[in-house]
N, CA, C and O atoms as a CHARMM CRD file, in Angstrom:
* protein
*
  384
    1    1 MET  N    112.22300 209.74800  21.56600 PROA 1      0.00000
    2    1 MET  CA   112.09000 208.63000  20.66700 PROA 1      0.00000
    3    1 MET  C    110.67800 208.64600  20.09100 PROA 1      0.00000
    4    1 MET  O    109.70100 208.70600  20.83700 PROA 1      0.00000
    5    2 SER  N    110.57100 208.59300  18.77200 PROA 2      0.00000
    6    2 SER  CA   109.25100 208.63600  18.15100 PROA 2      0.00000
    7    2 SER  C    108.59400 207.26400  18.22600 PROA 2      0.00000
    8    2 SER  O    109.23000 206.25600  18.53300 PROA 2      0.00000
    9    3 GLU  N    107.32700 207.26600  17.93800 PROA 3      0.00000
   10    3 GLU  CA   106.53300 206.04200  18.03100 PROA 3      0.00000
   11    3 GLU  C    107.04500 204.96900  17.06800 PROA 3      0.00000
   12    3 GLU  O    107.01600 203.78500  17.40300 PROA 3      0.00000
   13    4 GLN  N    107.51700 205.36600  15.86600 PROA 4      0.00000
   14    4 GLN  CA   107.99800 204.40500  14.88800 PROA 4      0.00000
   15    4 GLN  C    109.31700 203.76900  15.33200 PROA 4      0.00000
   16    4 GLN  O    109.60200 202.63600  14.94400 PROA 4      0.00000
   17    5 GLU  N    110.11800 204.45600  16.12400 PROA 5      0.00000
   18    5 GLU  CA   111.41600 203.95800  16.54700 PROA 5      0.00000
   19    5 GLU  C    111.30400 202.94000  17.68500 PROA 5      0.00000
   20    5 GLU  O    112.26300 202.21500  17.94900 PROA 5      0.00000
   21    6 ILE  N    110.17600 202.87200  18.35000 PROA 6      0.00000
   22    6 ILE  CA   109.99800 201.94400  19.47100 PROA 6      0.00000
   23    6 ILE  C    109.74800 200.54300  18.92400 PROA 6      0.00000
   24    6 ILE  O    108.83600 200.33200  18.12400 PROA 6      0.00000
   25    7 THR  N    110.55900 199.59700  19.35900 PROA 7      0.00000
   26    7 THR  CA   110.41200 198.20300  18.94800 PROA 7      0.00000
   27    7 THR  C    109.86900 197.41000  20.12300 PROA 7      0.00000
   28    7 THR  O    110.36000 197.51200  21.24800 PROA 7      0.00000
   29    8 ILE  N    108.85000 196.62200  19.83900 PROA 8      0.00000
   30    8 ILE  CA   108.25700 195.78000  20.87500 PROA 8      0.00000
   31    8 ILE  C    108.85200 194.39000  20.74700 PROA 8      0.00000
   32    8 ILE  O    108.80800 193.77700  19.68000 PROA 8      0.00000
   33    9 ARG  N    109.40200 193.90400  21.83400 PROA 9      0.00000
   34    9 ARG  CA   109.96300 192.56000  21.88200 PROA 9      0.00000
   35    9 ARG  C    109.47600 191.87500  23.15200 PROA 9      0.00000
   36    9 ARG  O    109.06400 192.53300  24.10700 PROA 9      0.00000
   37   10 VAL  N    109.52700 190.55800  23.15200 PROA 10     0.00000
   38   10 VAL  CA   109.20000 189.80500  24.36500 PROA 10     0.00000
   39   10 VAL  C    110.16800 190.25600  25.44700 PROA 10     0.00000
   40   10 VAL  O    111.37900 190.29200  25.22900 PROA 10     0.00000
   41   11 GLY  N    109.63900 190.59600  26.60200 PROA 11     0.00000
   42   11 GLY  CA   110.44800 191.07700  27.71800 PROA 11     0.00000
   43   11 GLY  C    110.48900 192.58900  27.81600 PROA 11     0.00000
   44   11 GLY  O    110.98500 193.13300  28.80300 PROA 11     0.00000
   45   12 SER  N    109.96400 193.28900  26.78500 PROA 12     0.00000
   46   12 SER  CA   109.90200 194.75300  26.84500 PROA 12     0.00000
   47   12 SER  C    108.92400 195.17200  27.92400 PROA 12     0.00000
   48   12 SER  O    107.95800 194.46500  28.20700 PROA 12     0.00000
   49   13 ARG  N    109.18000 196.32700  28.52600 PROA 13     0.00000
   50   13 ARG  CA   108.30400 196.83900  29.57800 PROA 13     0.00000
   51   13 ARG  C    107.75000 198.18800  29.13400 PROA 13     0.00000
   52   13 ARG  O    108.48600 199.06300  28.68000 PROA 13     0.00000
   53   14 PHE  N    106.43500 198.33300  29.27700 PROA 14     0.00000
   54   14 PHE  CA   105.73700 199.57700  28.99900 PROA 14     0.00000
   55   14 PHE  C    104.93600 199.92000  30.25000 PROA 14     0.00000
   56   14 PHE  O    103.87400 199.35000  30.49600 PROA 14     0.00000
   57   15 GLU  N    105.46200 200.86100  31.03900 PROA 15     0.00000
   58   15 GLU  CA   104.87900 201.22000  32.34100 PROA 15     0.00000
   59   15 GLU  C    104.74300 199.95700  33.19800 PROA 15     0.00000
   60   15 GLU  O    105.74900 199.36800  33.59400 PROA 15     0.00000
   61   16 ARG  N    103.50800 199.53900  33.48600 PROA 16     0.00000
   62   16 ARG  CA   103.28400 198.36200  34.34200 PROA 16     0.00000
   63   16 ARG  C    103.15500 197.06600  33.55100 PROA 16     0.00000
   64   16 ARG  O    102.99000 196.00100  34.14500 PROA 16     0.00000
   65   17 LEU  N    103.22700 197.13600  32.22200 PROA 17     0.00000
   66   17 LEU  CA   103.00400 195.95800  31.38800 PROA 17     0.00000
   67   17 LEU  C    104.31600 195.35300  30.91800 PROA 17     0.00000
   68   17 LEU  O    105.19600 196.05800  30.42500 PROA 17     0.00000
   69   18 LEU  N    104.43800 194.04200  31.07400 PROA 18     0.00000
   70   18 LEU  CA   105.57900 193.28000  30.58700 PROA 18     0.00000
   71   18 LEU  C    105.09300 192.44800  29.41100 PROA 18     0.00000
   72   18 LEU  O    104.12500 191.69900  29.54000 PROA 18     0.00000
   73   19 VAL  N    105.76100 192.57200  28.25500 PROA 19     0.00000
   74   19 VAL  CA   105.35800 191.85500  27.05000 PROA 19     0.00000
   75   19 VAL  C    105.76100 190.39000  27.17900 PROA 19     0.00000
   76   19 VAL  O    106.93000 190.07400  27.40000 PROA 19     0.00000
   77   20 LEU  N    104.77000 189.49000  27.03600 PROA 20     0.00000
   78   20 LEU  CA   105.01100 188.05000  27.15700 PROA 20     0.00000
   79   20 LEU  C    105.18500 187.38000  25.80200 PROA 20     0.00000
   80   20 LEU  O    106.12400 186.60800  25.60400 PROA 20     0.00000
   81   21 GLU  N    104.28200 187.67100  24.86600 PROA 21     0.00000
   82   21 GLU  CA   104.33700 187.03300  23.54400 PROA 21     0.00000
   83   21 GLU  C    103.41000 187.75800  22.58500 PROA 21     0.00000
   84   21 GLU  O    102.51800 188.50000  22.99700 PROA 21     0.00000
   85   22 MET  N    103.64100 187.52400  21.27500 PROA 22     0.00000
   86   22 MET  CA   102.74300 188.07000  20.26700 PROA 22     0.00000
   87   22 MET  C    101.45500 187.26700  20.30100 PROA 22     0.00000
   88   22 MET  O    101.48600 186.04300  20.42800 PROA 22     0.00000
   89   23 ASP  N    100.33400 187.94400  20.18900 PROA 23     0.00000
   90   23 ASP  CA    99.03800 187.27500  20.22200 PROA 23     0.00000
   91   23 ASP  C     98.58000 187.06300  18.78500 PROA 23     0.00000
   92   23 ASP  O     98.27600 188.02600  18.08000 PROA 23     0.00000
   93   24 ASN  N     98.53200 185.82400  18.35400 PROA 24     0.00000
   94   24 ASN  CA    98.18000 185.50600  16.97200 PROA 24     0.00000
   95   24 ASN  C     96.69000 185.30500  16.76200 PROA 24     0.00000
   96   24 ASN  O     96.27000 184.93700  15.66400 PROA 24     0.00000
   97   25 ARG  N     95.88800 185.53500  17.77800 PROA 25     0.00000
   98   25 ARG  CA    94.44400 185.31100  17.66500 PROA 25     0.00000
   99   25 ARG  C     93.72000 186.47600  17.00500 PROA 25     0.00000
  100   25 ARG  O     92.49900 186.43200  16.86100 PROA 25     0.00000
  101   26 ASN  N     94.43700 187.50900  16.60500 PROA 26     0.00000
  102   26 ASN  CA    93.80500 188.70200  16.05400 PROA 26     0.00000
  103   26 ASN  C     93.36900 188.45200  14.60600 PROA 26     0.00000
  104   26 ASN  O     94.17300 188.00000  13.79200 PROA 26     0.00000
  105   27 VAL  N     92.12700 188.73700  14.28300 PROA 27     0.00000
  106   27 VAL  CA    91.60700 188.51900  12.93700 PROA 27     0.00000
  107   27 VAL  C     91.60800 189.79400  12.09200 PROA 27     0.00000
  108   27 VAL  O     91.36900 189.72600  10.88600 PROA 27     0.00000
  109   28 THR  N     91.86900 190.93900  12.69000 PROA 28     0.00000
  110   28 THR  CA    91.82800 192.20500  11.94400 PROA 28     0.00000
  111   28 THR  C     93.15200 192.55600  11.28700 PROA 28     0.00000
  112   28 THR  O     93.20900 193.49900  10.49800 PROA 28     0.00000
  113   29 GLY  N     94.22300 191.82100  11.59100 PROA 29     0.00000
  114   29 GLY  CA    95.50200 192.08200  10.96800 PROA 29     0.00000
  115   29 GLY  C     96.41600 193.01600  11.73700 PROA 29     0.00000
  116   29 GLY  O     97.58900 193.14900  11.39000 PROA 29     0.00000
  117   30 GLU  N     95.90200 193.67000  12.78000 PROA 30     0.00000
  118   30 GLU  CA    96.76300 194.55600  13.55600 PROA 30     0.00000
  119   30 GLU  C     97.54700 193.73800  14.58200 PROA 30     0.00000
  120   30 GLU  O     97.06000 192.73300  15.09900 PROA 30     0.00000
  121   31 THR  N     98.75400 194.18600  14.86100 PROA 31     0.00000
  122   31 THR  CA    99.61700 193.45500  15.78200 PROA 31     0.00000
  123   31 THR  C     99.16200 193.66900  17.20800 PROA 31     0.00000
  124   31 THR  O     98.94300 194.79900  17.64300 PROA 31     0.00000
  125   32 ARG  N     99.02500 192.58000  17.92600 PROA 32     0.00000
  126   32 ARG  CA    98.65500 192.61700  19.33900 PROA 32     0.00000
  127   32 ARG  C     99.65600 191.79400  20.13300 PROA 32     0.00000
  128   32 ARG  O    100.24300 190.83500  19.63200 PROA 32     0.00000
  129   33 TRP  N     99.83600 192.19900  21.39500 PROA 33     0.00000
  130   33 TRP  CA   100.78200 191.52300  22.27300 PROA 33     0.00000
  131   33 TRP  C    100.09600 191.12900  23.57000 PROA 33     0.00000
  132   33 TRP  O     99.29600 191.88000  24.12900 PROA 33     0.00000
  133   34 LEU  N    100.43100 189.92400  24.03600 PROA 34     0.00000
  134   34 LEU  CA    99.94600 189.47400  25.33800 PROA 34     0.00000
  135   34 LEU  C    100.90900 190.02500  26.37400 PROA 34     0.00000
  136   34 LEU  O    102.11200 189.77200  26.30900 PROA 34     0.00000
  137   35 CYS  N    100.38200 190.77800  27.33000 PROA 35     0.00000
  138   35 CYS  CA   101.20600 191.42400  28.35300 PROA 35     0.00000
  139   35 CYS  C    100.72300 191.00400  29.73600 PROA 35     0.00000
  140   35 CYS  O     99.56200 190.64300  29.92900 PROA 35     0.00000
  141   36 GLN  N    101.63900 191.06000  30.68300 PROA 36     0.00000
  142   36 GLN  CA   101.27100 190.81400  32.06900 PROA 36     0.00000
  143   36 GLN  C    101.52200 192.07400  32.86500 PROA 36     0.00000
  144   36 GLN  O    102.61100 192.64700  32.83000 PROA 36     0.00000
  145   37 CYS  N    100.49600 192.49600  33.58100 PROA 37     0.00000
  146   37 CYS  CA   100.57900 193.69500  34.41100 PROA 37     0.00000
  147   37 CYS  C    101.31000 193.36100  35.70500 PROA 37     0.00000
  148   37 CYS  O    101.37800 192.19900  36.10500 PROA 37     0.00000
  149   38 ASP  N    101.85100 194.37100  36.34700 PROA 38     0.00000
  150   38 ASP  CA   102.53100 194.17700  37.62300 PROA 38     0.00000
  151   38 ASP  C    101.60200 193.58500  38.67900 PROA 38     0.00000
  152   38 ASP  O    102.06700 192.95400  39.62800 PROA 38     0.00000
  153   39 CYS  N    100.29600 193.78300  38.52400 PROA 39     0.00000
  154   39 CYS  CA    99.34000 193.22800  39.49400 PROA 39     0.00000
  155   39 CYS  C     99.06200 191.75000  39.23900 PROA 39     0.00000
  156   39 CYS  O     98.40800 191.09700  40.05200 PROA 39     0.00000
  157   40 GLY  N     99.55800 191.20600  38.09900 PROA 40     0.00000
  158   40 GLY  CA    99.38600 189.79100  37.79500 PROA 40     0.00000
  159   40 GLY  C     98.37500 189.49000  36.70400 PROA 40     0.00000
  160   40 GLY  O     98.31600 188.35900  36.22000 PROA 40     0.00000
  161   41 THR  N     97.58500 190.46200  36.30900 PROA 41     0.00000
  162   41 THR  CA    96.57000 190.27900  35.28500 PROA 41     0.00000
  163   41 THR  C     97.20700 190.25500  33.89800 PROA 41     0.00000
  164   41 THR  O     98.10600 191.04600  33.61500 PROA 41     0.00000
  165   42 GLN  N     96.74300 189.34900  33.02900 PROA 42     0.00000
  166   42 GLN  CA    97.21400 189.31800  31.65100 PROA 42     0.00000
  167   42 GLN  C     96.20500 190.01800  30.76000 PROA 42     0.00000
  168   42 GLN  O     94.99500 189.89700  30.94900 PROA 42     0.00000
  169   43 LYS  N     96.73000 190.76000  29.77700 PROA 43     0.00000
  170   43 LYS  CA    95.87100 191.55400  28.90100 PROA 43     0.00000
  171   43 LYS  C     96.49300 191.58400  27.51700 PROA 43     0.00000
  172   43 LYS  O     97.71000 191.70700  27.38400 PROA 43     0.00000
  173   44 THR  N     95.65900 191.47200  26.47700 PROA 44     0.00000
  174   44 THR  CA    96.11500 191.62200  25.10700 PROA 44     0.00000
  175   44 THR  C     95.97400 193.08500  24.71900 PROA 44     0.00000
  176   44 THR  O     94.92500 193.69800  24.91200 PROA 44     0.00000
  177   45 VAL  N     97.06700 193.63900  24.16000 PROA 45     0.00000
  178   45 VAL  CA    97.11300 195.07400  23.87700 PROA 45     0.00000
  179   45 VAL  C     97.57500 195.28900  22.43700 PROA 45     0.00000
  180   45 VAL  O     98.48500 194.60600  21.96700 PROA 45     0.00000
  181   46 ARG  N     96.95600 196.22900  21.74300 PROA 46     0.00000
  182   46 ARG  CA    97.39300 196.60100  20.40200 PROA 46     0.00000
  183   46 ARG  C     98.78400 197.22400  20.46800 PROA 46     0.00000
  184   46 ARG  O     99.08800 197.98500  21.38700 PROA 46     0.00000
  185   47 ALA  N     99.61800 196.89800  19.49700 PROA 47     0.00000
  186   47 ALA  CA   100.98600 197.41900  19.44200 PROA 47     0.00000
  187   47 ALA  C    100.97800 198.94900  19.42800 PROA 47     0.00000
  188   47 ALA  O    101.80100 199.58200  20.09000 PROA 47     0.00000
  189   48 TYR  N    100.05600 199.53600  18.68100 PROA 48     0.00000
  190   48 TYR  CA    99.98000 200.99500  18.60900 PROA 48     0.00000
  191   48 TYR  C     99.76400 201.59900  19.99200 PROA 48     0.00000
  192   48 TYR  O    100.39100 202.60200  20.33300 PROA 48     0.00000
  193   49 ASN  N     98.88900 201.00300  20.78700 PROA 49     0.00000
  194   49 ASN  CA    98.59700 201.53900  22.12100 PROA 49     0.00000
  195   49 ASN  C     99.78900 201.42600  23.05500 PROA 49     0.00000
  196   49 ASN  O     99.99100 202.29100  23.90700 PROA 49     0.00000
  197   50 LEU  N    100.58300 200.36900  22.90800 PROA 50     0.00000
  198   50 LEU  CA   101.79400 200.24500  23.71000 PROA 50     0.00000
  199   50 LEU  C    102.80100 201.32000  23.31200 PROA 50     0.00000
  200   50 LEU  O    103.34600 202.01900  24.16600 PROA 50     0.00000
  201   51 LYS  N    103.04100 201.44500  22.00900 PROA 51     0.00000
  202   51 LYS  CA   104.02700 202.40900  21.51100 PROA 51     0.00000
  203   51 LYS  C    103.65400 203.84000  21.82800 PROA 51     0.00000
  204   51 LYS  O    104.51400 204.65100  22.17100 PROA 51     0.00000
  205   52 ALA  N    102.37200 204.15600  21.71600 PROA 52     0.00000
  206   52 ALA  CA   101.90900 205.53100  21.93600 PROA 52     0.00000
  207   52 ALA  C    101.74400 205.85500  23.41400 PROA 52     0.00000
  208   52 ALA  O    101.57000 207.01900  23.77700 PROA 52     0.00000
  209   53 GLY  N    101.79600 204.83200  24.27500 PROA 53     0.00000
  210   53 GLY  CA   101.64200 205.06300  25.70100 PROA 53     0.00000
  211   53 GLY  C    100.19200 205.17800  26.14200 PROA 53     0.00000
  212   53 GLY  O     99.91600 205.63700  27.25000 PROA 53     0.00000
  213   54 HSD  N     99.26000 204.76400  25.28100 PROA 54     0.00000
  214   54 HSD  CA    97.83700 204.83900  25.62500 PROA 54     0.00000
  215   54 HSD  C     97.44200 203.77400  26.64800 PROA 54     0.00000
  216   54 HSD  O     96.58700 204.01900  27.49900 PROA 54     0.00000
  217   55 THR  N     98.06300 202.59100  26.56900 PROA 55     0.00000
  218   55 THR  CA    97.77400 201.52400  27.51400 PROA 55     0.00000
  219   55 THR  C     99.00400 201.35000  28.38900 PROA 55     0.00000
  220   55 THR  O    100.07400 200.97400  27.91100 PROA 55     0.00000
  221   56 ARG  N     98.83800 201.62700  29.67800 PROA 56     0.00000
  222   56 ARG  CA    99.96700 201.57700  30.60700 PROA 56     0.00000
  223   56 ARG  C     99.82100 200.49400  31.66300 PROA 56     0.00000
  224   56 ARG  O    100.77700 200.17800  32.37000 PROA 56     0.00000
  225   57 SER  N     98.61300 199.91800  31.77200 PROA 57     0.00000
  226   57 SER  CA    98.36200 198.84900  32.74200 PROA 57     0.00000
  227   57 SER  C     97.11900 198.09100  32.30100 PROA 57     0.00000
  228   57 SER  O     96.54000 198.38600  31.25500 PROA 57     0.00000
  229   58 CYS  N     96.71500 197.12100  33.09800 PROA 58     0.00000
  230   58 CYS  CA    95.51100 196.34100  32.77800 PROA 58     0.00000
  231   58 CYS  C     94.23600 197.12000  33.10800 PROA 58     0.00000
  232   58 CYS  O     93.13400 196.69000  32.76600 PROA 58     0.00000
  233   59 GLY  N     94.39000 198.24600  33.76100 PROA 59     0.00000
  234   59 GLY  CA    93.26000 199.03100  34.24200 PROA 59     0.00000
  235   59 GLY  C     93.40500 199.33000  35.71900 PROA 59     0.00000
  236   59 GLY  O     92.68000 200.15800  36.27200 PROA 59     0.00000
  237   60 CYS  N     94.35200 198.64600  36.35600 PROA 60     0.00000
  238   60 CYS  CA    94.54000 198.83100  37.79600 PROA 60     0.00000
  239   60 CYS  C     95.09000 200.22300  38.10900 PROA 60     0.00000
  240   60 CYS  O     94.81200 200.76700  39.17800 PROA 60     0.00000
  241   61 LEU  N     95.85400 200.79700  37.20600 PROA 61     0.00000
  242   61 LEU  CA    96.40500 202.13300  37.42100 PROA 61     0.00000
  243   61 LEU  C     95.29400 203.16500  37.55100 PROA 61     0.00000
  244   61 LEU  O     95.35100 204.04100  38.41500 PROA 61     0.00000
  245   62 GLN  N     94.29100 203.06400  36.70100 PROA 62     0.00000
  246   62 GLN  CA    93.16200 203.99700  36.76700 PROA 62     0.00000
  247   62 GLN  C     92.34900 203.79400  38.04100 PROA 62     0.00000
  248   62 GLN  O     91.91100 204.76300  38.66100 PROA 62     0.00000
  249   63 ARG  N     92.14800 202.53900  38.43200 PROA 63     0.00000
  250   63 ARG  CA    91.39500 202.26700  39.66300 PROA 63     0.00000
  251   63 ARG  C     92.13300 202.81200  40.88400 PROA 63     0.00000
  252   63 ARG  O     91.51200 203.33100  41.81200 PROA 63     0.00000
  253   64 GLU  N     93.46300 202.69000  40.87800 PROA 64     0.00000
  254   64 GLU  CA    94.24600 203.17400  42.00700 PROA 64     0.00000
  255   64 GLU  C     94.26700 204.69800  42.08600 PROA 64     0.00000
  256   64 GLU  O     94.33400 205.27000  43.17400 PROA 64     0.00000
  257   65 SER  N     94.21000 205.34800  40.93000 PROA 65     0.00000
  258   65 SER  CA    94.32700 206.80500  40.93000 PROA 65     0.00000
  259   65 SER  C     92.98500 207.51000  41.10500 PROA 65     0.00000
  260   65 SER  O     92.93600 208.73900  41.15600 PROA 65     0.00000
  261   66 ALA  N     91.89700 206.74400  41.19700 PROA 66     0.00000
  262   66 ALA  CA    90.58900 207.36000  41.42000 PROA 66     0.00000
  263   66 ALA  C     90.61400 208.06200  42.78100 PROA 66     0.00000
  264   66 ALA  O     90.83900 207.43400  43.81600 PROA 66     0.00000
  265   67 THR  N     90.38500 209.34700  42.75600 PROA 67     0.00000
  266   67 THR  CA    90.47700 210.11300  44.00300 PROA 67     0.00000
  267   67 THR  C     89.17100 210.07100  44.77100 PROA 67     0.00000
  268   67 THR  O     88.08300 210.01700  44.19700 PROA 67     0.00000
  269   68 ARG  N     89.30900 210.09800  46.06400 PROA 68     0.00000
  270   68 ARG  CA    88.15200 210.17700  46.95400 PROA 68     0.00000
  271   68 ARG  C     88.43000 211.28600  47.95000 PROA 68     0.00000
  272   68 ARG  O     89.58100 211.59400  48.26200 PROA 68     0.00000
  273   69 HSD  N     87.37800 211.86600  48.43100 PROA 69     0.00000
  274   69 HSD  CA    87.55300 213.01500  49.31300 PROA 69     0.00000
  275   69 HSD  C     87.80600 212.62300  50.76300 PROA 69     0.00000
  276   69 HSD  O     88.29600 213.44400  51.53900 PROA 69     0.00000
  277   70 GLY  N     87.48600 211.39700  51.14900 PROA 70     0.00000
  278   70 GLY  CA    87.76800 210.94100  52.49500 PROA 70     0.00000
  279   70 GLY  C     86.80300 211.46100  53.55400 PROA 70     0.00000
  280   70 GLY  O     87.03800 211.27000  54.74800 PROA 70     0.00000
  281   71 MET  N     85.73000 212.11000  53.13900 PROA 71     0.00000
  282   71 MET  CA    84.79000 212.69400  54.09900 PROA 71     0.00000
  283   71 MET  C     83.47800 211.90800  54.17300 PROA 71     0.00000
  284   71 MET  O     82.48200 212.42200  54.68200 PROA 71     0.00000
  285   72 ASP  N     83.46700 210.68300  53.67900 PROA 72     0.00000
  286   72 ASP  CA    82.21400 209.93700  53.62000 PROA 72     0.00000
  287   72 ASP  C     81.68700 209.50200  54.97900 PROA 72     0.00000
  288   72 ASP  O     80.56500 209.00200  55.06100 PROA 72     0.00000
  289   73 LYS  N     82.44600 209.67300  56.03200 PROA 73     0.00000
  290   73 LYS  CA    81.96800 209.33400  57.37800 PROA 73     0.00000
  291   73 LYS  C     81.57000 210.57800  58.17500 PROA 73     0.00000
  292   73 LYS  O     81.15500 210.46500  59.32800 PROA 73     0.00000
  293   74 SER  N     81.69200 211.75100  57.57600 PROA 74     0.00000
  294   74 SER  CA    81.40800 212.98900  58.30100 PROA 74     0.00000
  295   74 SER  C     79.90000 213.26000  58.36500 PROA 74     0.00000
  296   74 SER  O     79.15700 212.78800  57.50300 PROA 74     0.00000
  297   75 PRO  N     79.43800 214.00800  59.36500 PROA 75     0.00000
  298   75 PRO  CA    78.01500 214.35700  59.47300 PROA 75     0.00000
  299   75 PRO  C     77.53300 215.16100  58.26000 PROA 75     0.00000
  300   75 PRO  O     76.39300 215.00400  57.82200 PROA 75     0.00000
  301   76 GLU  N     78.40000 216.01800  57.72300 PROA 76     0.00000
  302   76 GLU  CA    78.01800 216.83900  56.56600 PROA 76     0.00000
  303   76 GLU  C     77.76400 215.96000  55.34100 PROA 76     0.00000
  304   76 GLU  O     76.79900 216.17000  54.60500 PROA 76     0.00000
  305   77 TYR  N     78.63200 214.98400  55.13400 PROA 77     0.00000
  306   77 TYR  CA    78.45700 214.09200  53.99400 PROA 77     0.00000
  307   77 TYR  C     77.18200 213.27000  54.16200 PROA 77     0.00000
  308   77 TYR  O     76.41900 213.10600  53.21000 PROA 77     0.00000
  309   78 ASN  N     76.94900 212.75600  55.36000 PROA 78     0.00000
  310   78 ASN  CA    75.74100 211.96200  55.60400 PROA 78     0.00000
  311   78 ASN  C     74.47900 212.78200  55.35800 PROA 78     0.00000
  312   78 ASN  O     73.51100 212.26700  54.79800 PROA 78     0.00000
  313   79 ALA  N     74.47500 214.05700  55.76900 PROA 79     0.00000
  314   79 ALA  CA    73.32500 214.92500  55.52900 PROA 79     0.00000
  315   79 ALA  C     73.13200 215.15200  54.03300 PROA 79     0.00000
  316   79 ALA  O     72.01000 215.09700  53.53000 PROA 79     0.00000
  317   80 TRP  N     74.23700 215.41000  53.32100 PROA 80     0.00000
  318   80 TRP  CA    74.16200 215.64100  51.87500 PROA 80     0.00000
  319   80 TRP  C     73.67600 214.38100  51.15800 PROA 80     0.00000
  320   80 TRP  O     72.84600 214.45800  50.25200 PROA 80     0.00000
  321   81 HSD  N     74.19600 213.22600  51.56600 PROA 81     0.00000
  322   81 HSD  CA    73.81200 211.96900  50.92800 PROA 81     0.00000
  323   81 HSD  C     72.32800 211.67400  51.15700 PROA 81     0.00000
  324   81 HSD  O     71.63900 211.21900  50.24400 PROA 81     0.00000
  325   82 SER  N     71.84200 211.92800  52.35000 PROA 82     0.00000
  326   82 SER  CA    70.42000 211.71900  52.64800 PROA 82     0.00000
  327   82 SER  C     69.55400 212.65900  51.83000 PROA 82     0.00000
  328   82 SER  O     68.50700 212.25500  51.32300 PROA 82     0.00000
  329   83 LEU  N     69.97600 213.89600  51.69800 PROA 83     0.00000
  330   83 LEU  CA    69.25100 214.88400  50.90000 PROA 83     0.00000
  331   83 LEU  C     69.15500 214.42000  49.45100 PROA 83     0.00000
  332   83 LEU  O     68.08100 214.46800  48.85200 PROA 83     0.00000
  333   84 ARG  N     70.27500 213.97200  48.88700 PROA 84     0.00000
  334   84 ARG  CA    70.28100 213.49100  47.50100 PROA 84     0.00000
  335   84 ARG  C     69.37700 212.27200  47.34000 PROA 84     0.00000
  336   84 ARG  O     68.67900 212.14000  46.33500 PROA 84     0.00000
  337   85 SER  N     69.39000 211.39500  48.32000 PROA 85     0.00000
  338   85 SER  CA    68.55200 210.19100  48.25500 PROA 85     0.00000
  339   85 SER  C     67.08500 210.56100  48.22800 PROA 85     0.00000
  340   85 SER  O     66.30500 209.97400  47.47800 PROA 85     0.00000
  341   86 ARG  N     66.70400 211.53400  49.04600 PROA 86     0.00000
  342   86 ARG  CA    65.30300 211.96900  49.06800 PROA 86     0.00000
  343   86 ARG  C     64.92000 212.63200  47.75700 PROA 86     0.00000
  344   86 ARG  O     63.80000 212.45300  47.27700 PROA 86     0.00000
  345   87 CYS  N     65.82500 213.39000  47.17400 PROA 87     0.00000
  346   87 CYS  CA    65.53500 214.07200  45.90900 PROA 87     0.00000
  347   87 CYS  C     65.36700 213.08000  44.76000 PROA 87     0.00000
  348   87 CYS  O     64.54100 213.29300  43.87200 PROA 87     0.00000
  349   88 LYS  N     66.13300 212.01800  44.77300 PROA 88     0.00000
  350   88 LYS  CA    66.08400 211.03300  43.69100 PROA 88     0.00000
  351   88 LYS  C     64.96800 210.01600  43.86100 PROA 88     0.00000
  352   88 LYS  O     64.59500 209.35200  42.89400 PROA 88     0.00000
  353   89 ASN  N     64.42600 209.87700  45.06500 PROA 89     0.00000
  354   89 ASN  CA    63.40200 208.88800  45.34700 PROA 89     0.00000
  355   89 ASN  C     62.04000 209.40900  44.87200 PROA 89     0.00000
  356   89 ASN  O     61.54300 210.41800  45.37300 PROA 89     0.00000
  357   90 GLU  N     61.44900 208.71000  43.90400 PROA 90     0.00000
  358   90 GLU  CA    60.17000 209.13500  43.34800 PROA 90     0.00000
  359   90 GLU  C     59.01900 208.94200  44.32500 PROA 90     0.00000
  360   90 GLU  O     57.96400 209.55200  44.15100 PROA 90     0.00000
  361   91 LYS  N     59.19100 208.11400  45.34300 PROA 91     0.00000
  362   91 LYS  CA    58.13200 207.83100  46.29100 PROA 91     0.00000
  363   91 LYS  C     57.99900 208.92800  47.36100 PROA 91     0.00000
  364   91 LYS  O     56.99000 208.98400  48.06300 PROA 91     0.00000
  365   92 VAL  N     58.99900 209.78700  47.48600 PROA 92     0.00000
  366   92 VAL  CA    58.95700 210.85600  48.47300 PROA 92     0.00000
  367   92 VAL  C     58.12800 211.99500  47.88200 PROA 92     0.00000
  368   92 VAL  O     58.39100 212.45600  46.77100 PROA 92     0.00000
  369   93 GLU  N     57.11600 212.44600  48.64400 PROA 93     0.00000
  370   93 GLU  CA    56.26000 213.52700  48.16800 PROA 93     0.00000
  371   93 GLU  C     56.97100 214.86500  48.26100 PROA 93     0.00000
  372   93 GLU  O     57.84000 215.06600  49.10900 PROA 93     0.00000
  373   94 ASP  N     56.59800 215.75700  47.39400 PROA 94     0.00000
  374   94 ASP  CA    57.16900 217.09800  47.37700 PROA 94     0.00000
  375   94 ASP  C     56.72600 217.83900  48.62700 PROA 94     0.00000
  376   94 ASP  O     55.53800 217.85300  48.94900 PROA 94     0.00000
  377   95 ALA  N     57.66900 218.45800  49.33700 PROA 95     0.00000
  378   95 ALA  CA    57.36300 219.12900  50.59300 PROA 95     0.00000
  379   95 ALA  C     56.85500 220.55900  50.39500 PROA 95     0.00000
  380   95 ALA  O     56.47700 221.22000  51.36300 PROA 95     0.00000
  381   96 SER  N     56.84400 221.03300  49.16600 PROA 96     0.00000
  382   96 SER  CA    56.43500 222.43500  48.95300 PROA 96     0.00000
  383   96 SER  C     54.95300 222.64200  48.98800 PROA 96     0.00000
  384   96 SER  O     54.48300 223.76700  48.82300 PROA 96     0.00000
């Protein structure tokens, strides 16, 4: 289905966003919709971004998918973190 064929209506779902109503507060003339994310947050989204799939959530999807290595409690990570801290600290004198 092409982007032009997609119709946005109240109750339509785009990934995690449920369309609640058209947002008439827009002064630029582009169509915007008030949506509610599955997490409960409400967000106003441009119609183009909904149709094109650019906006899929309020931002919670990106926060959830942020990967972490899980090694932040290891001795190796602590040594690396301390090393970086010393390198970035301007008050630490050069050891060379």
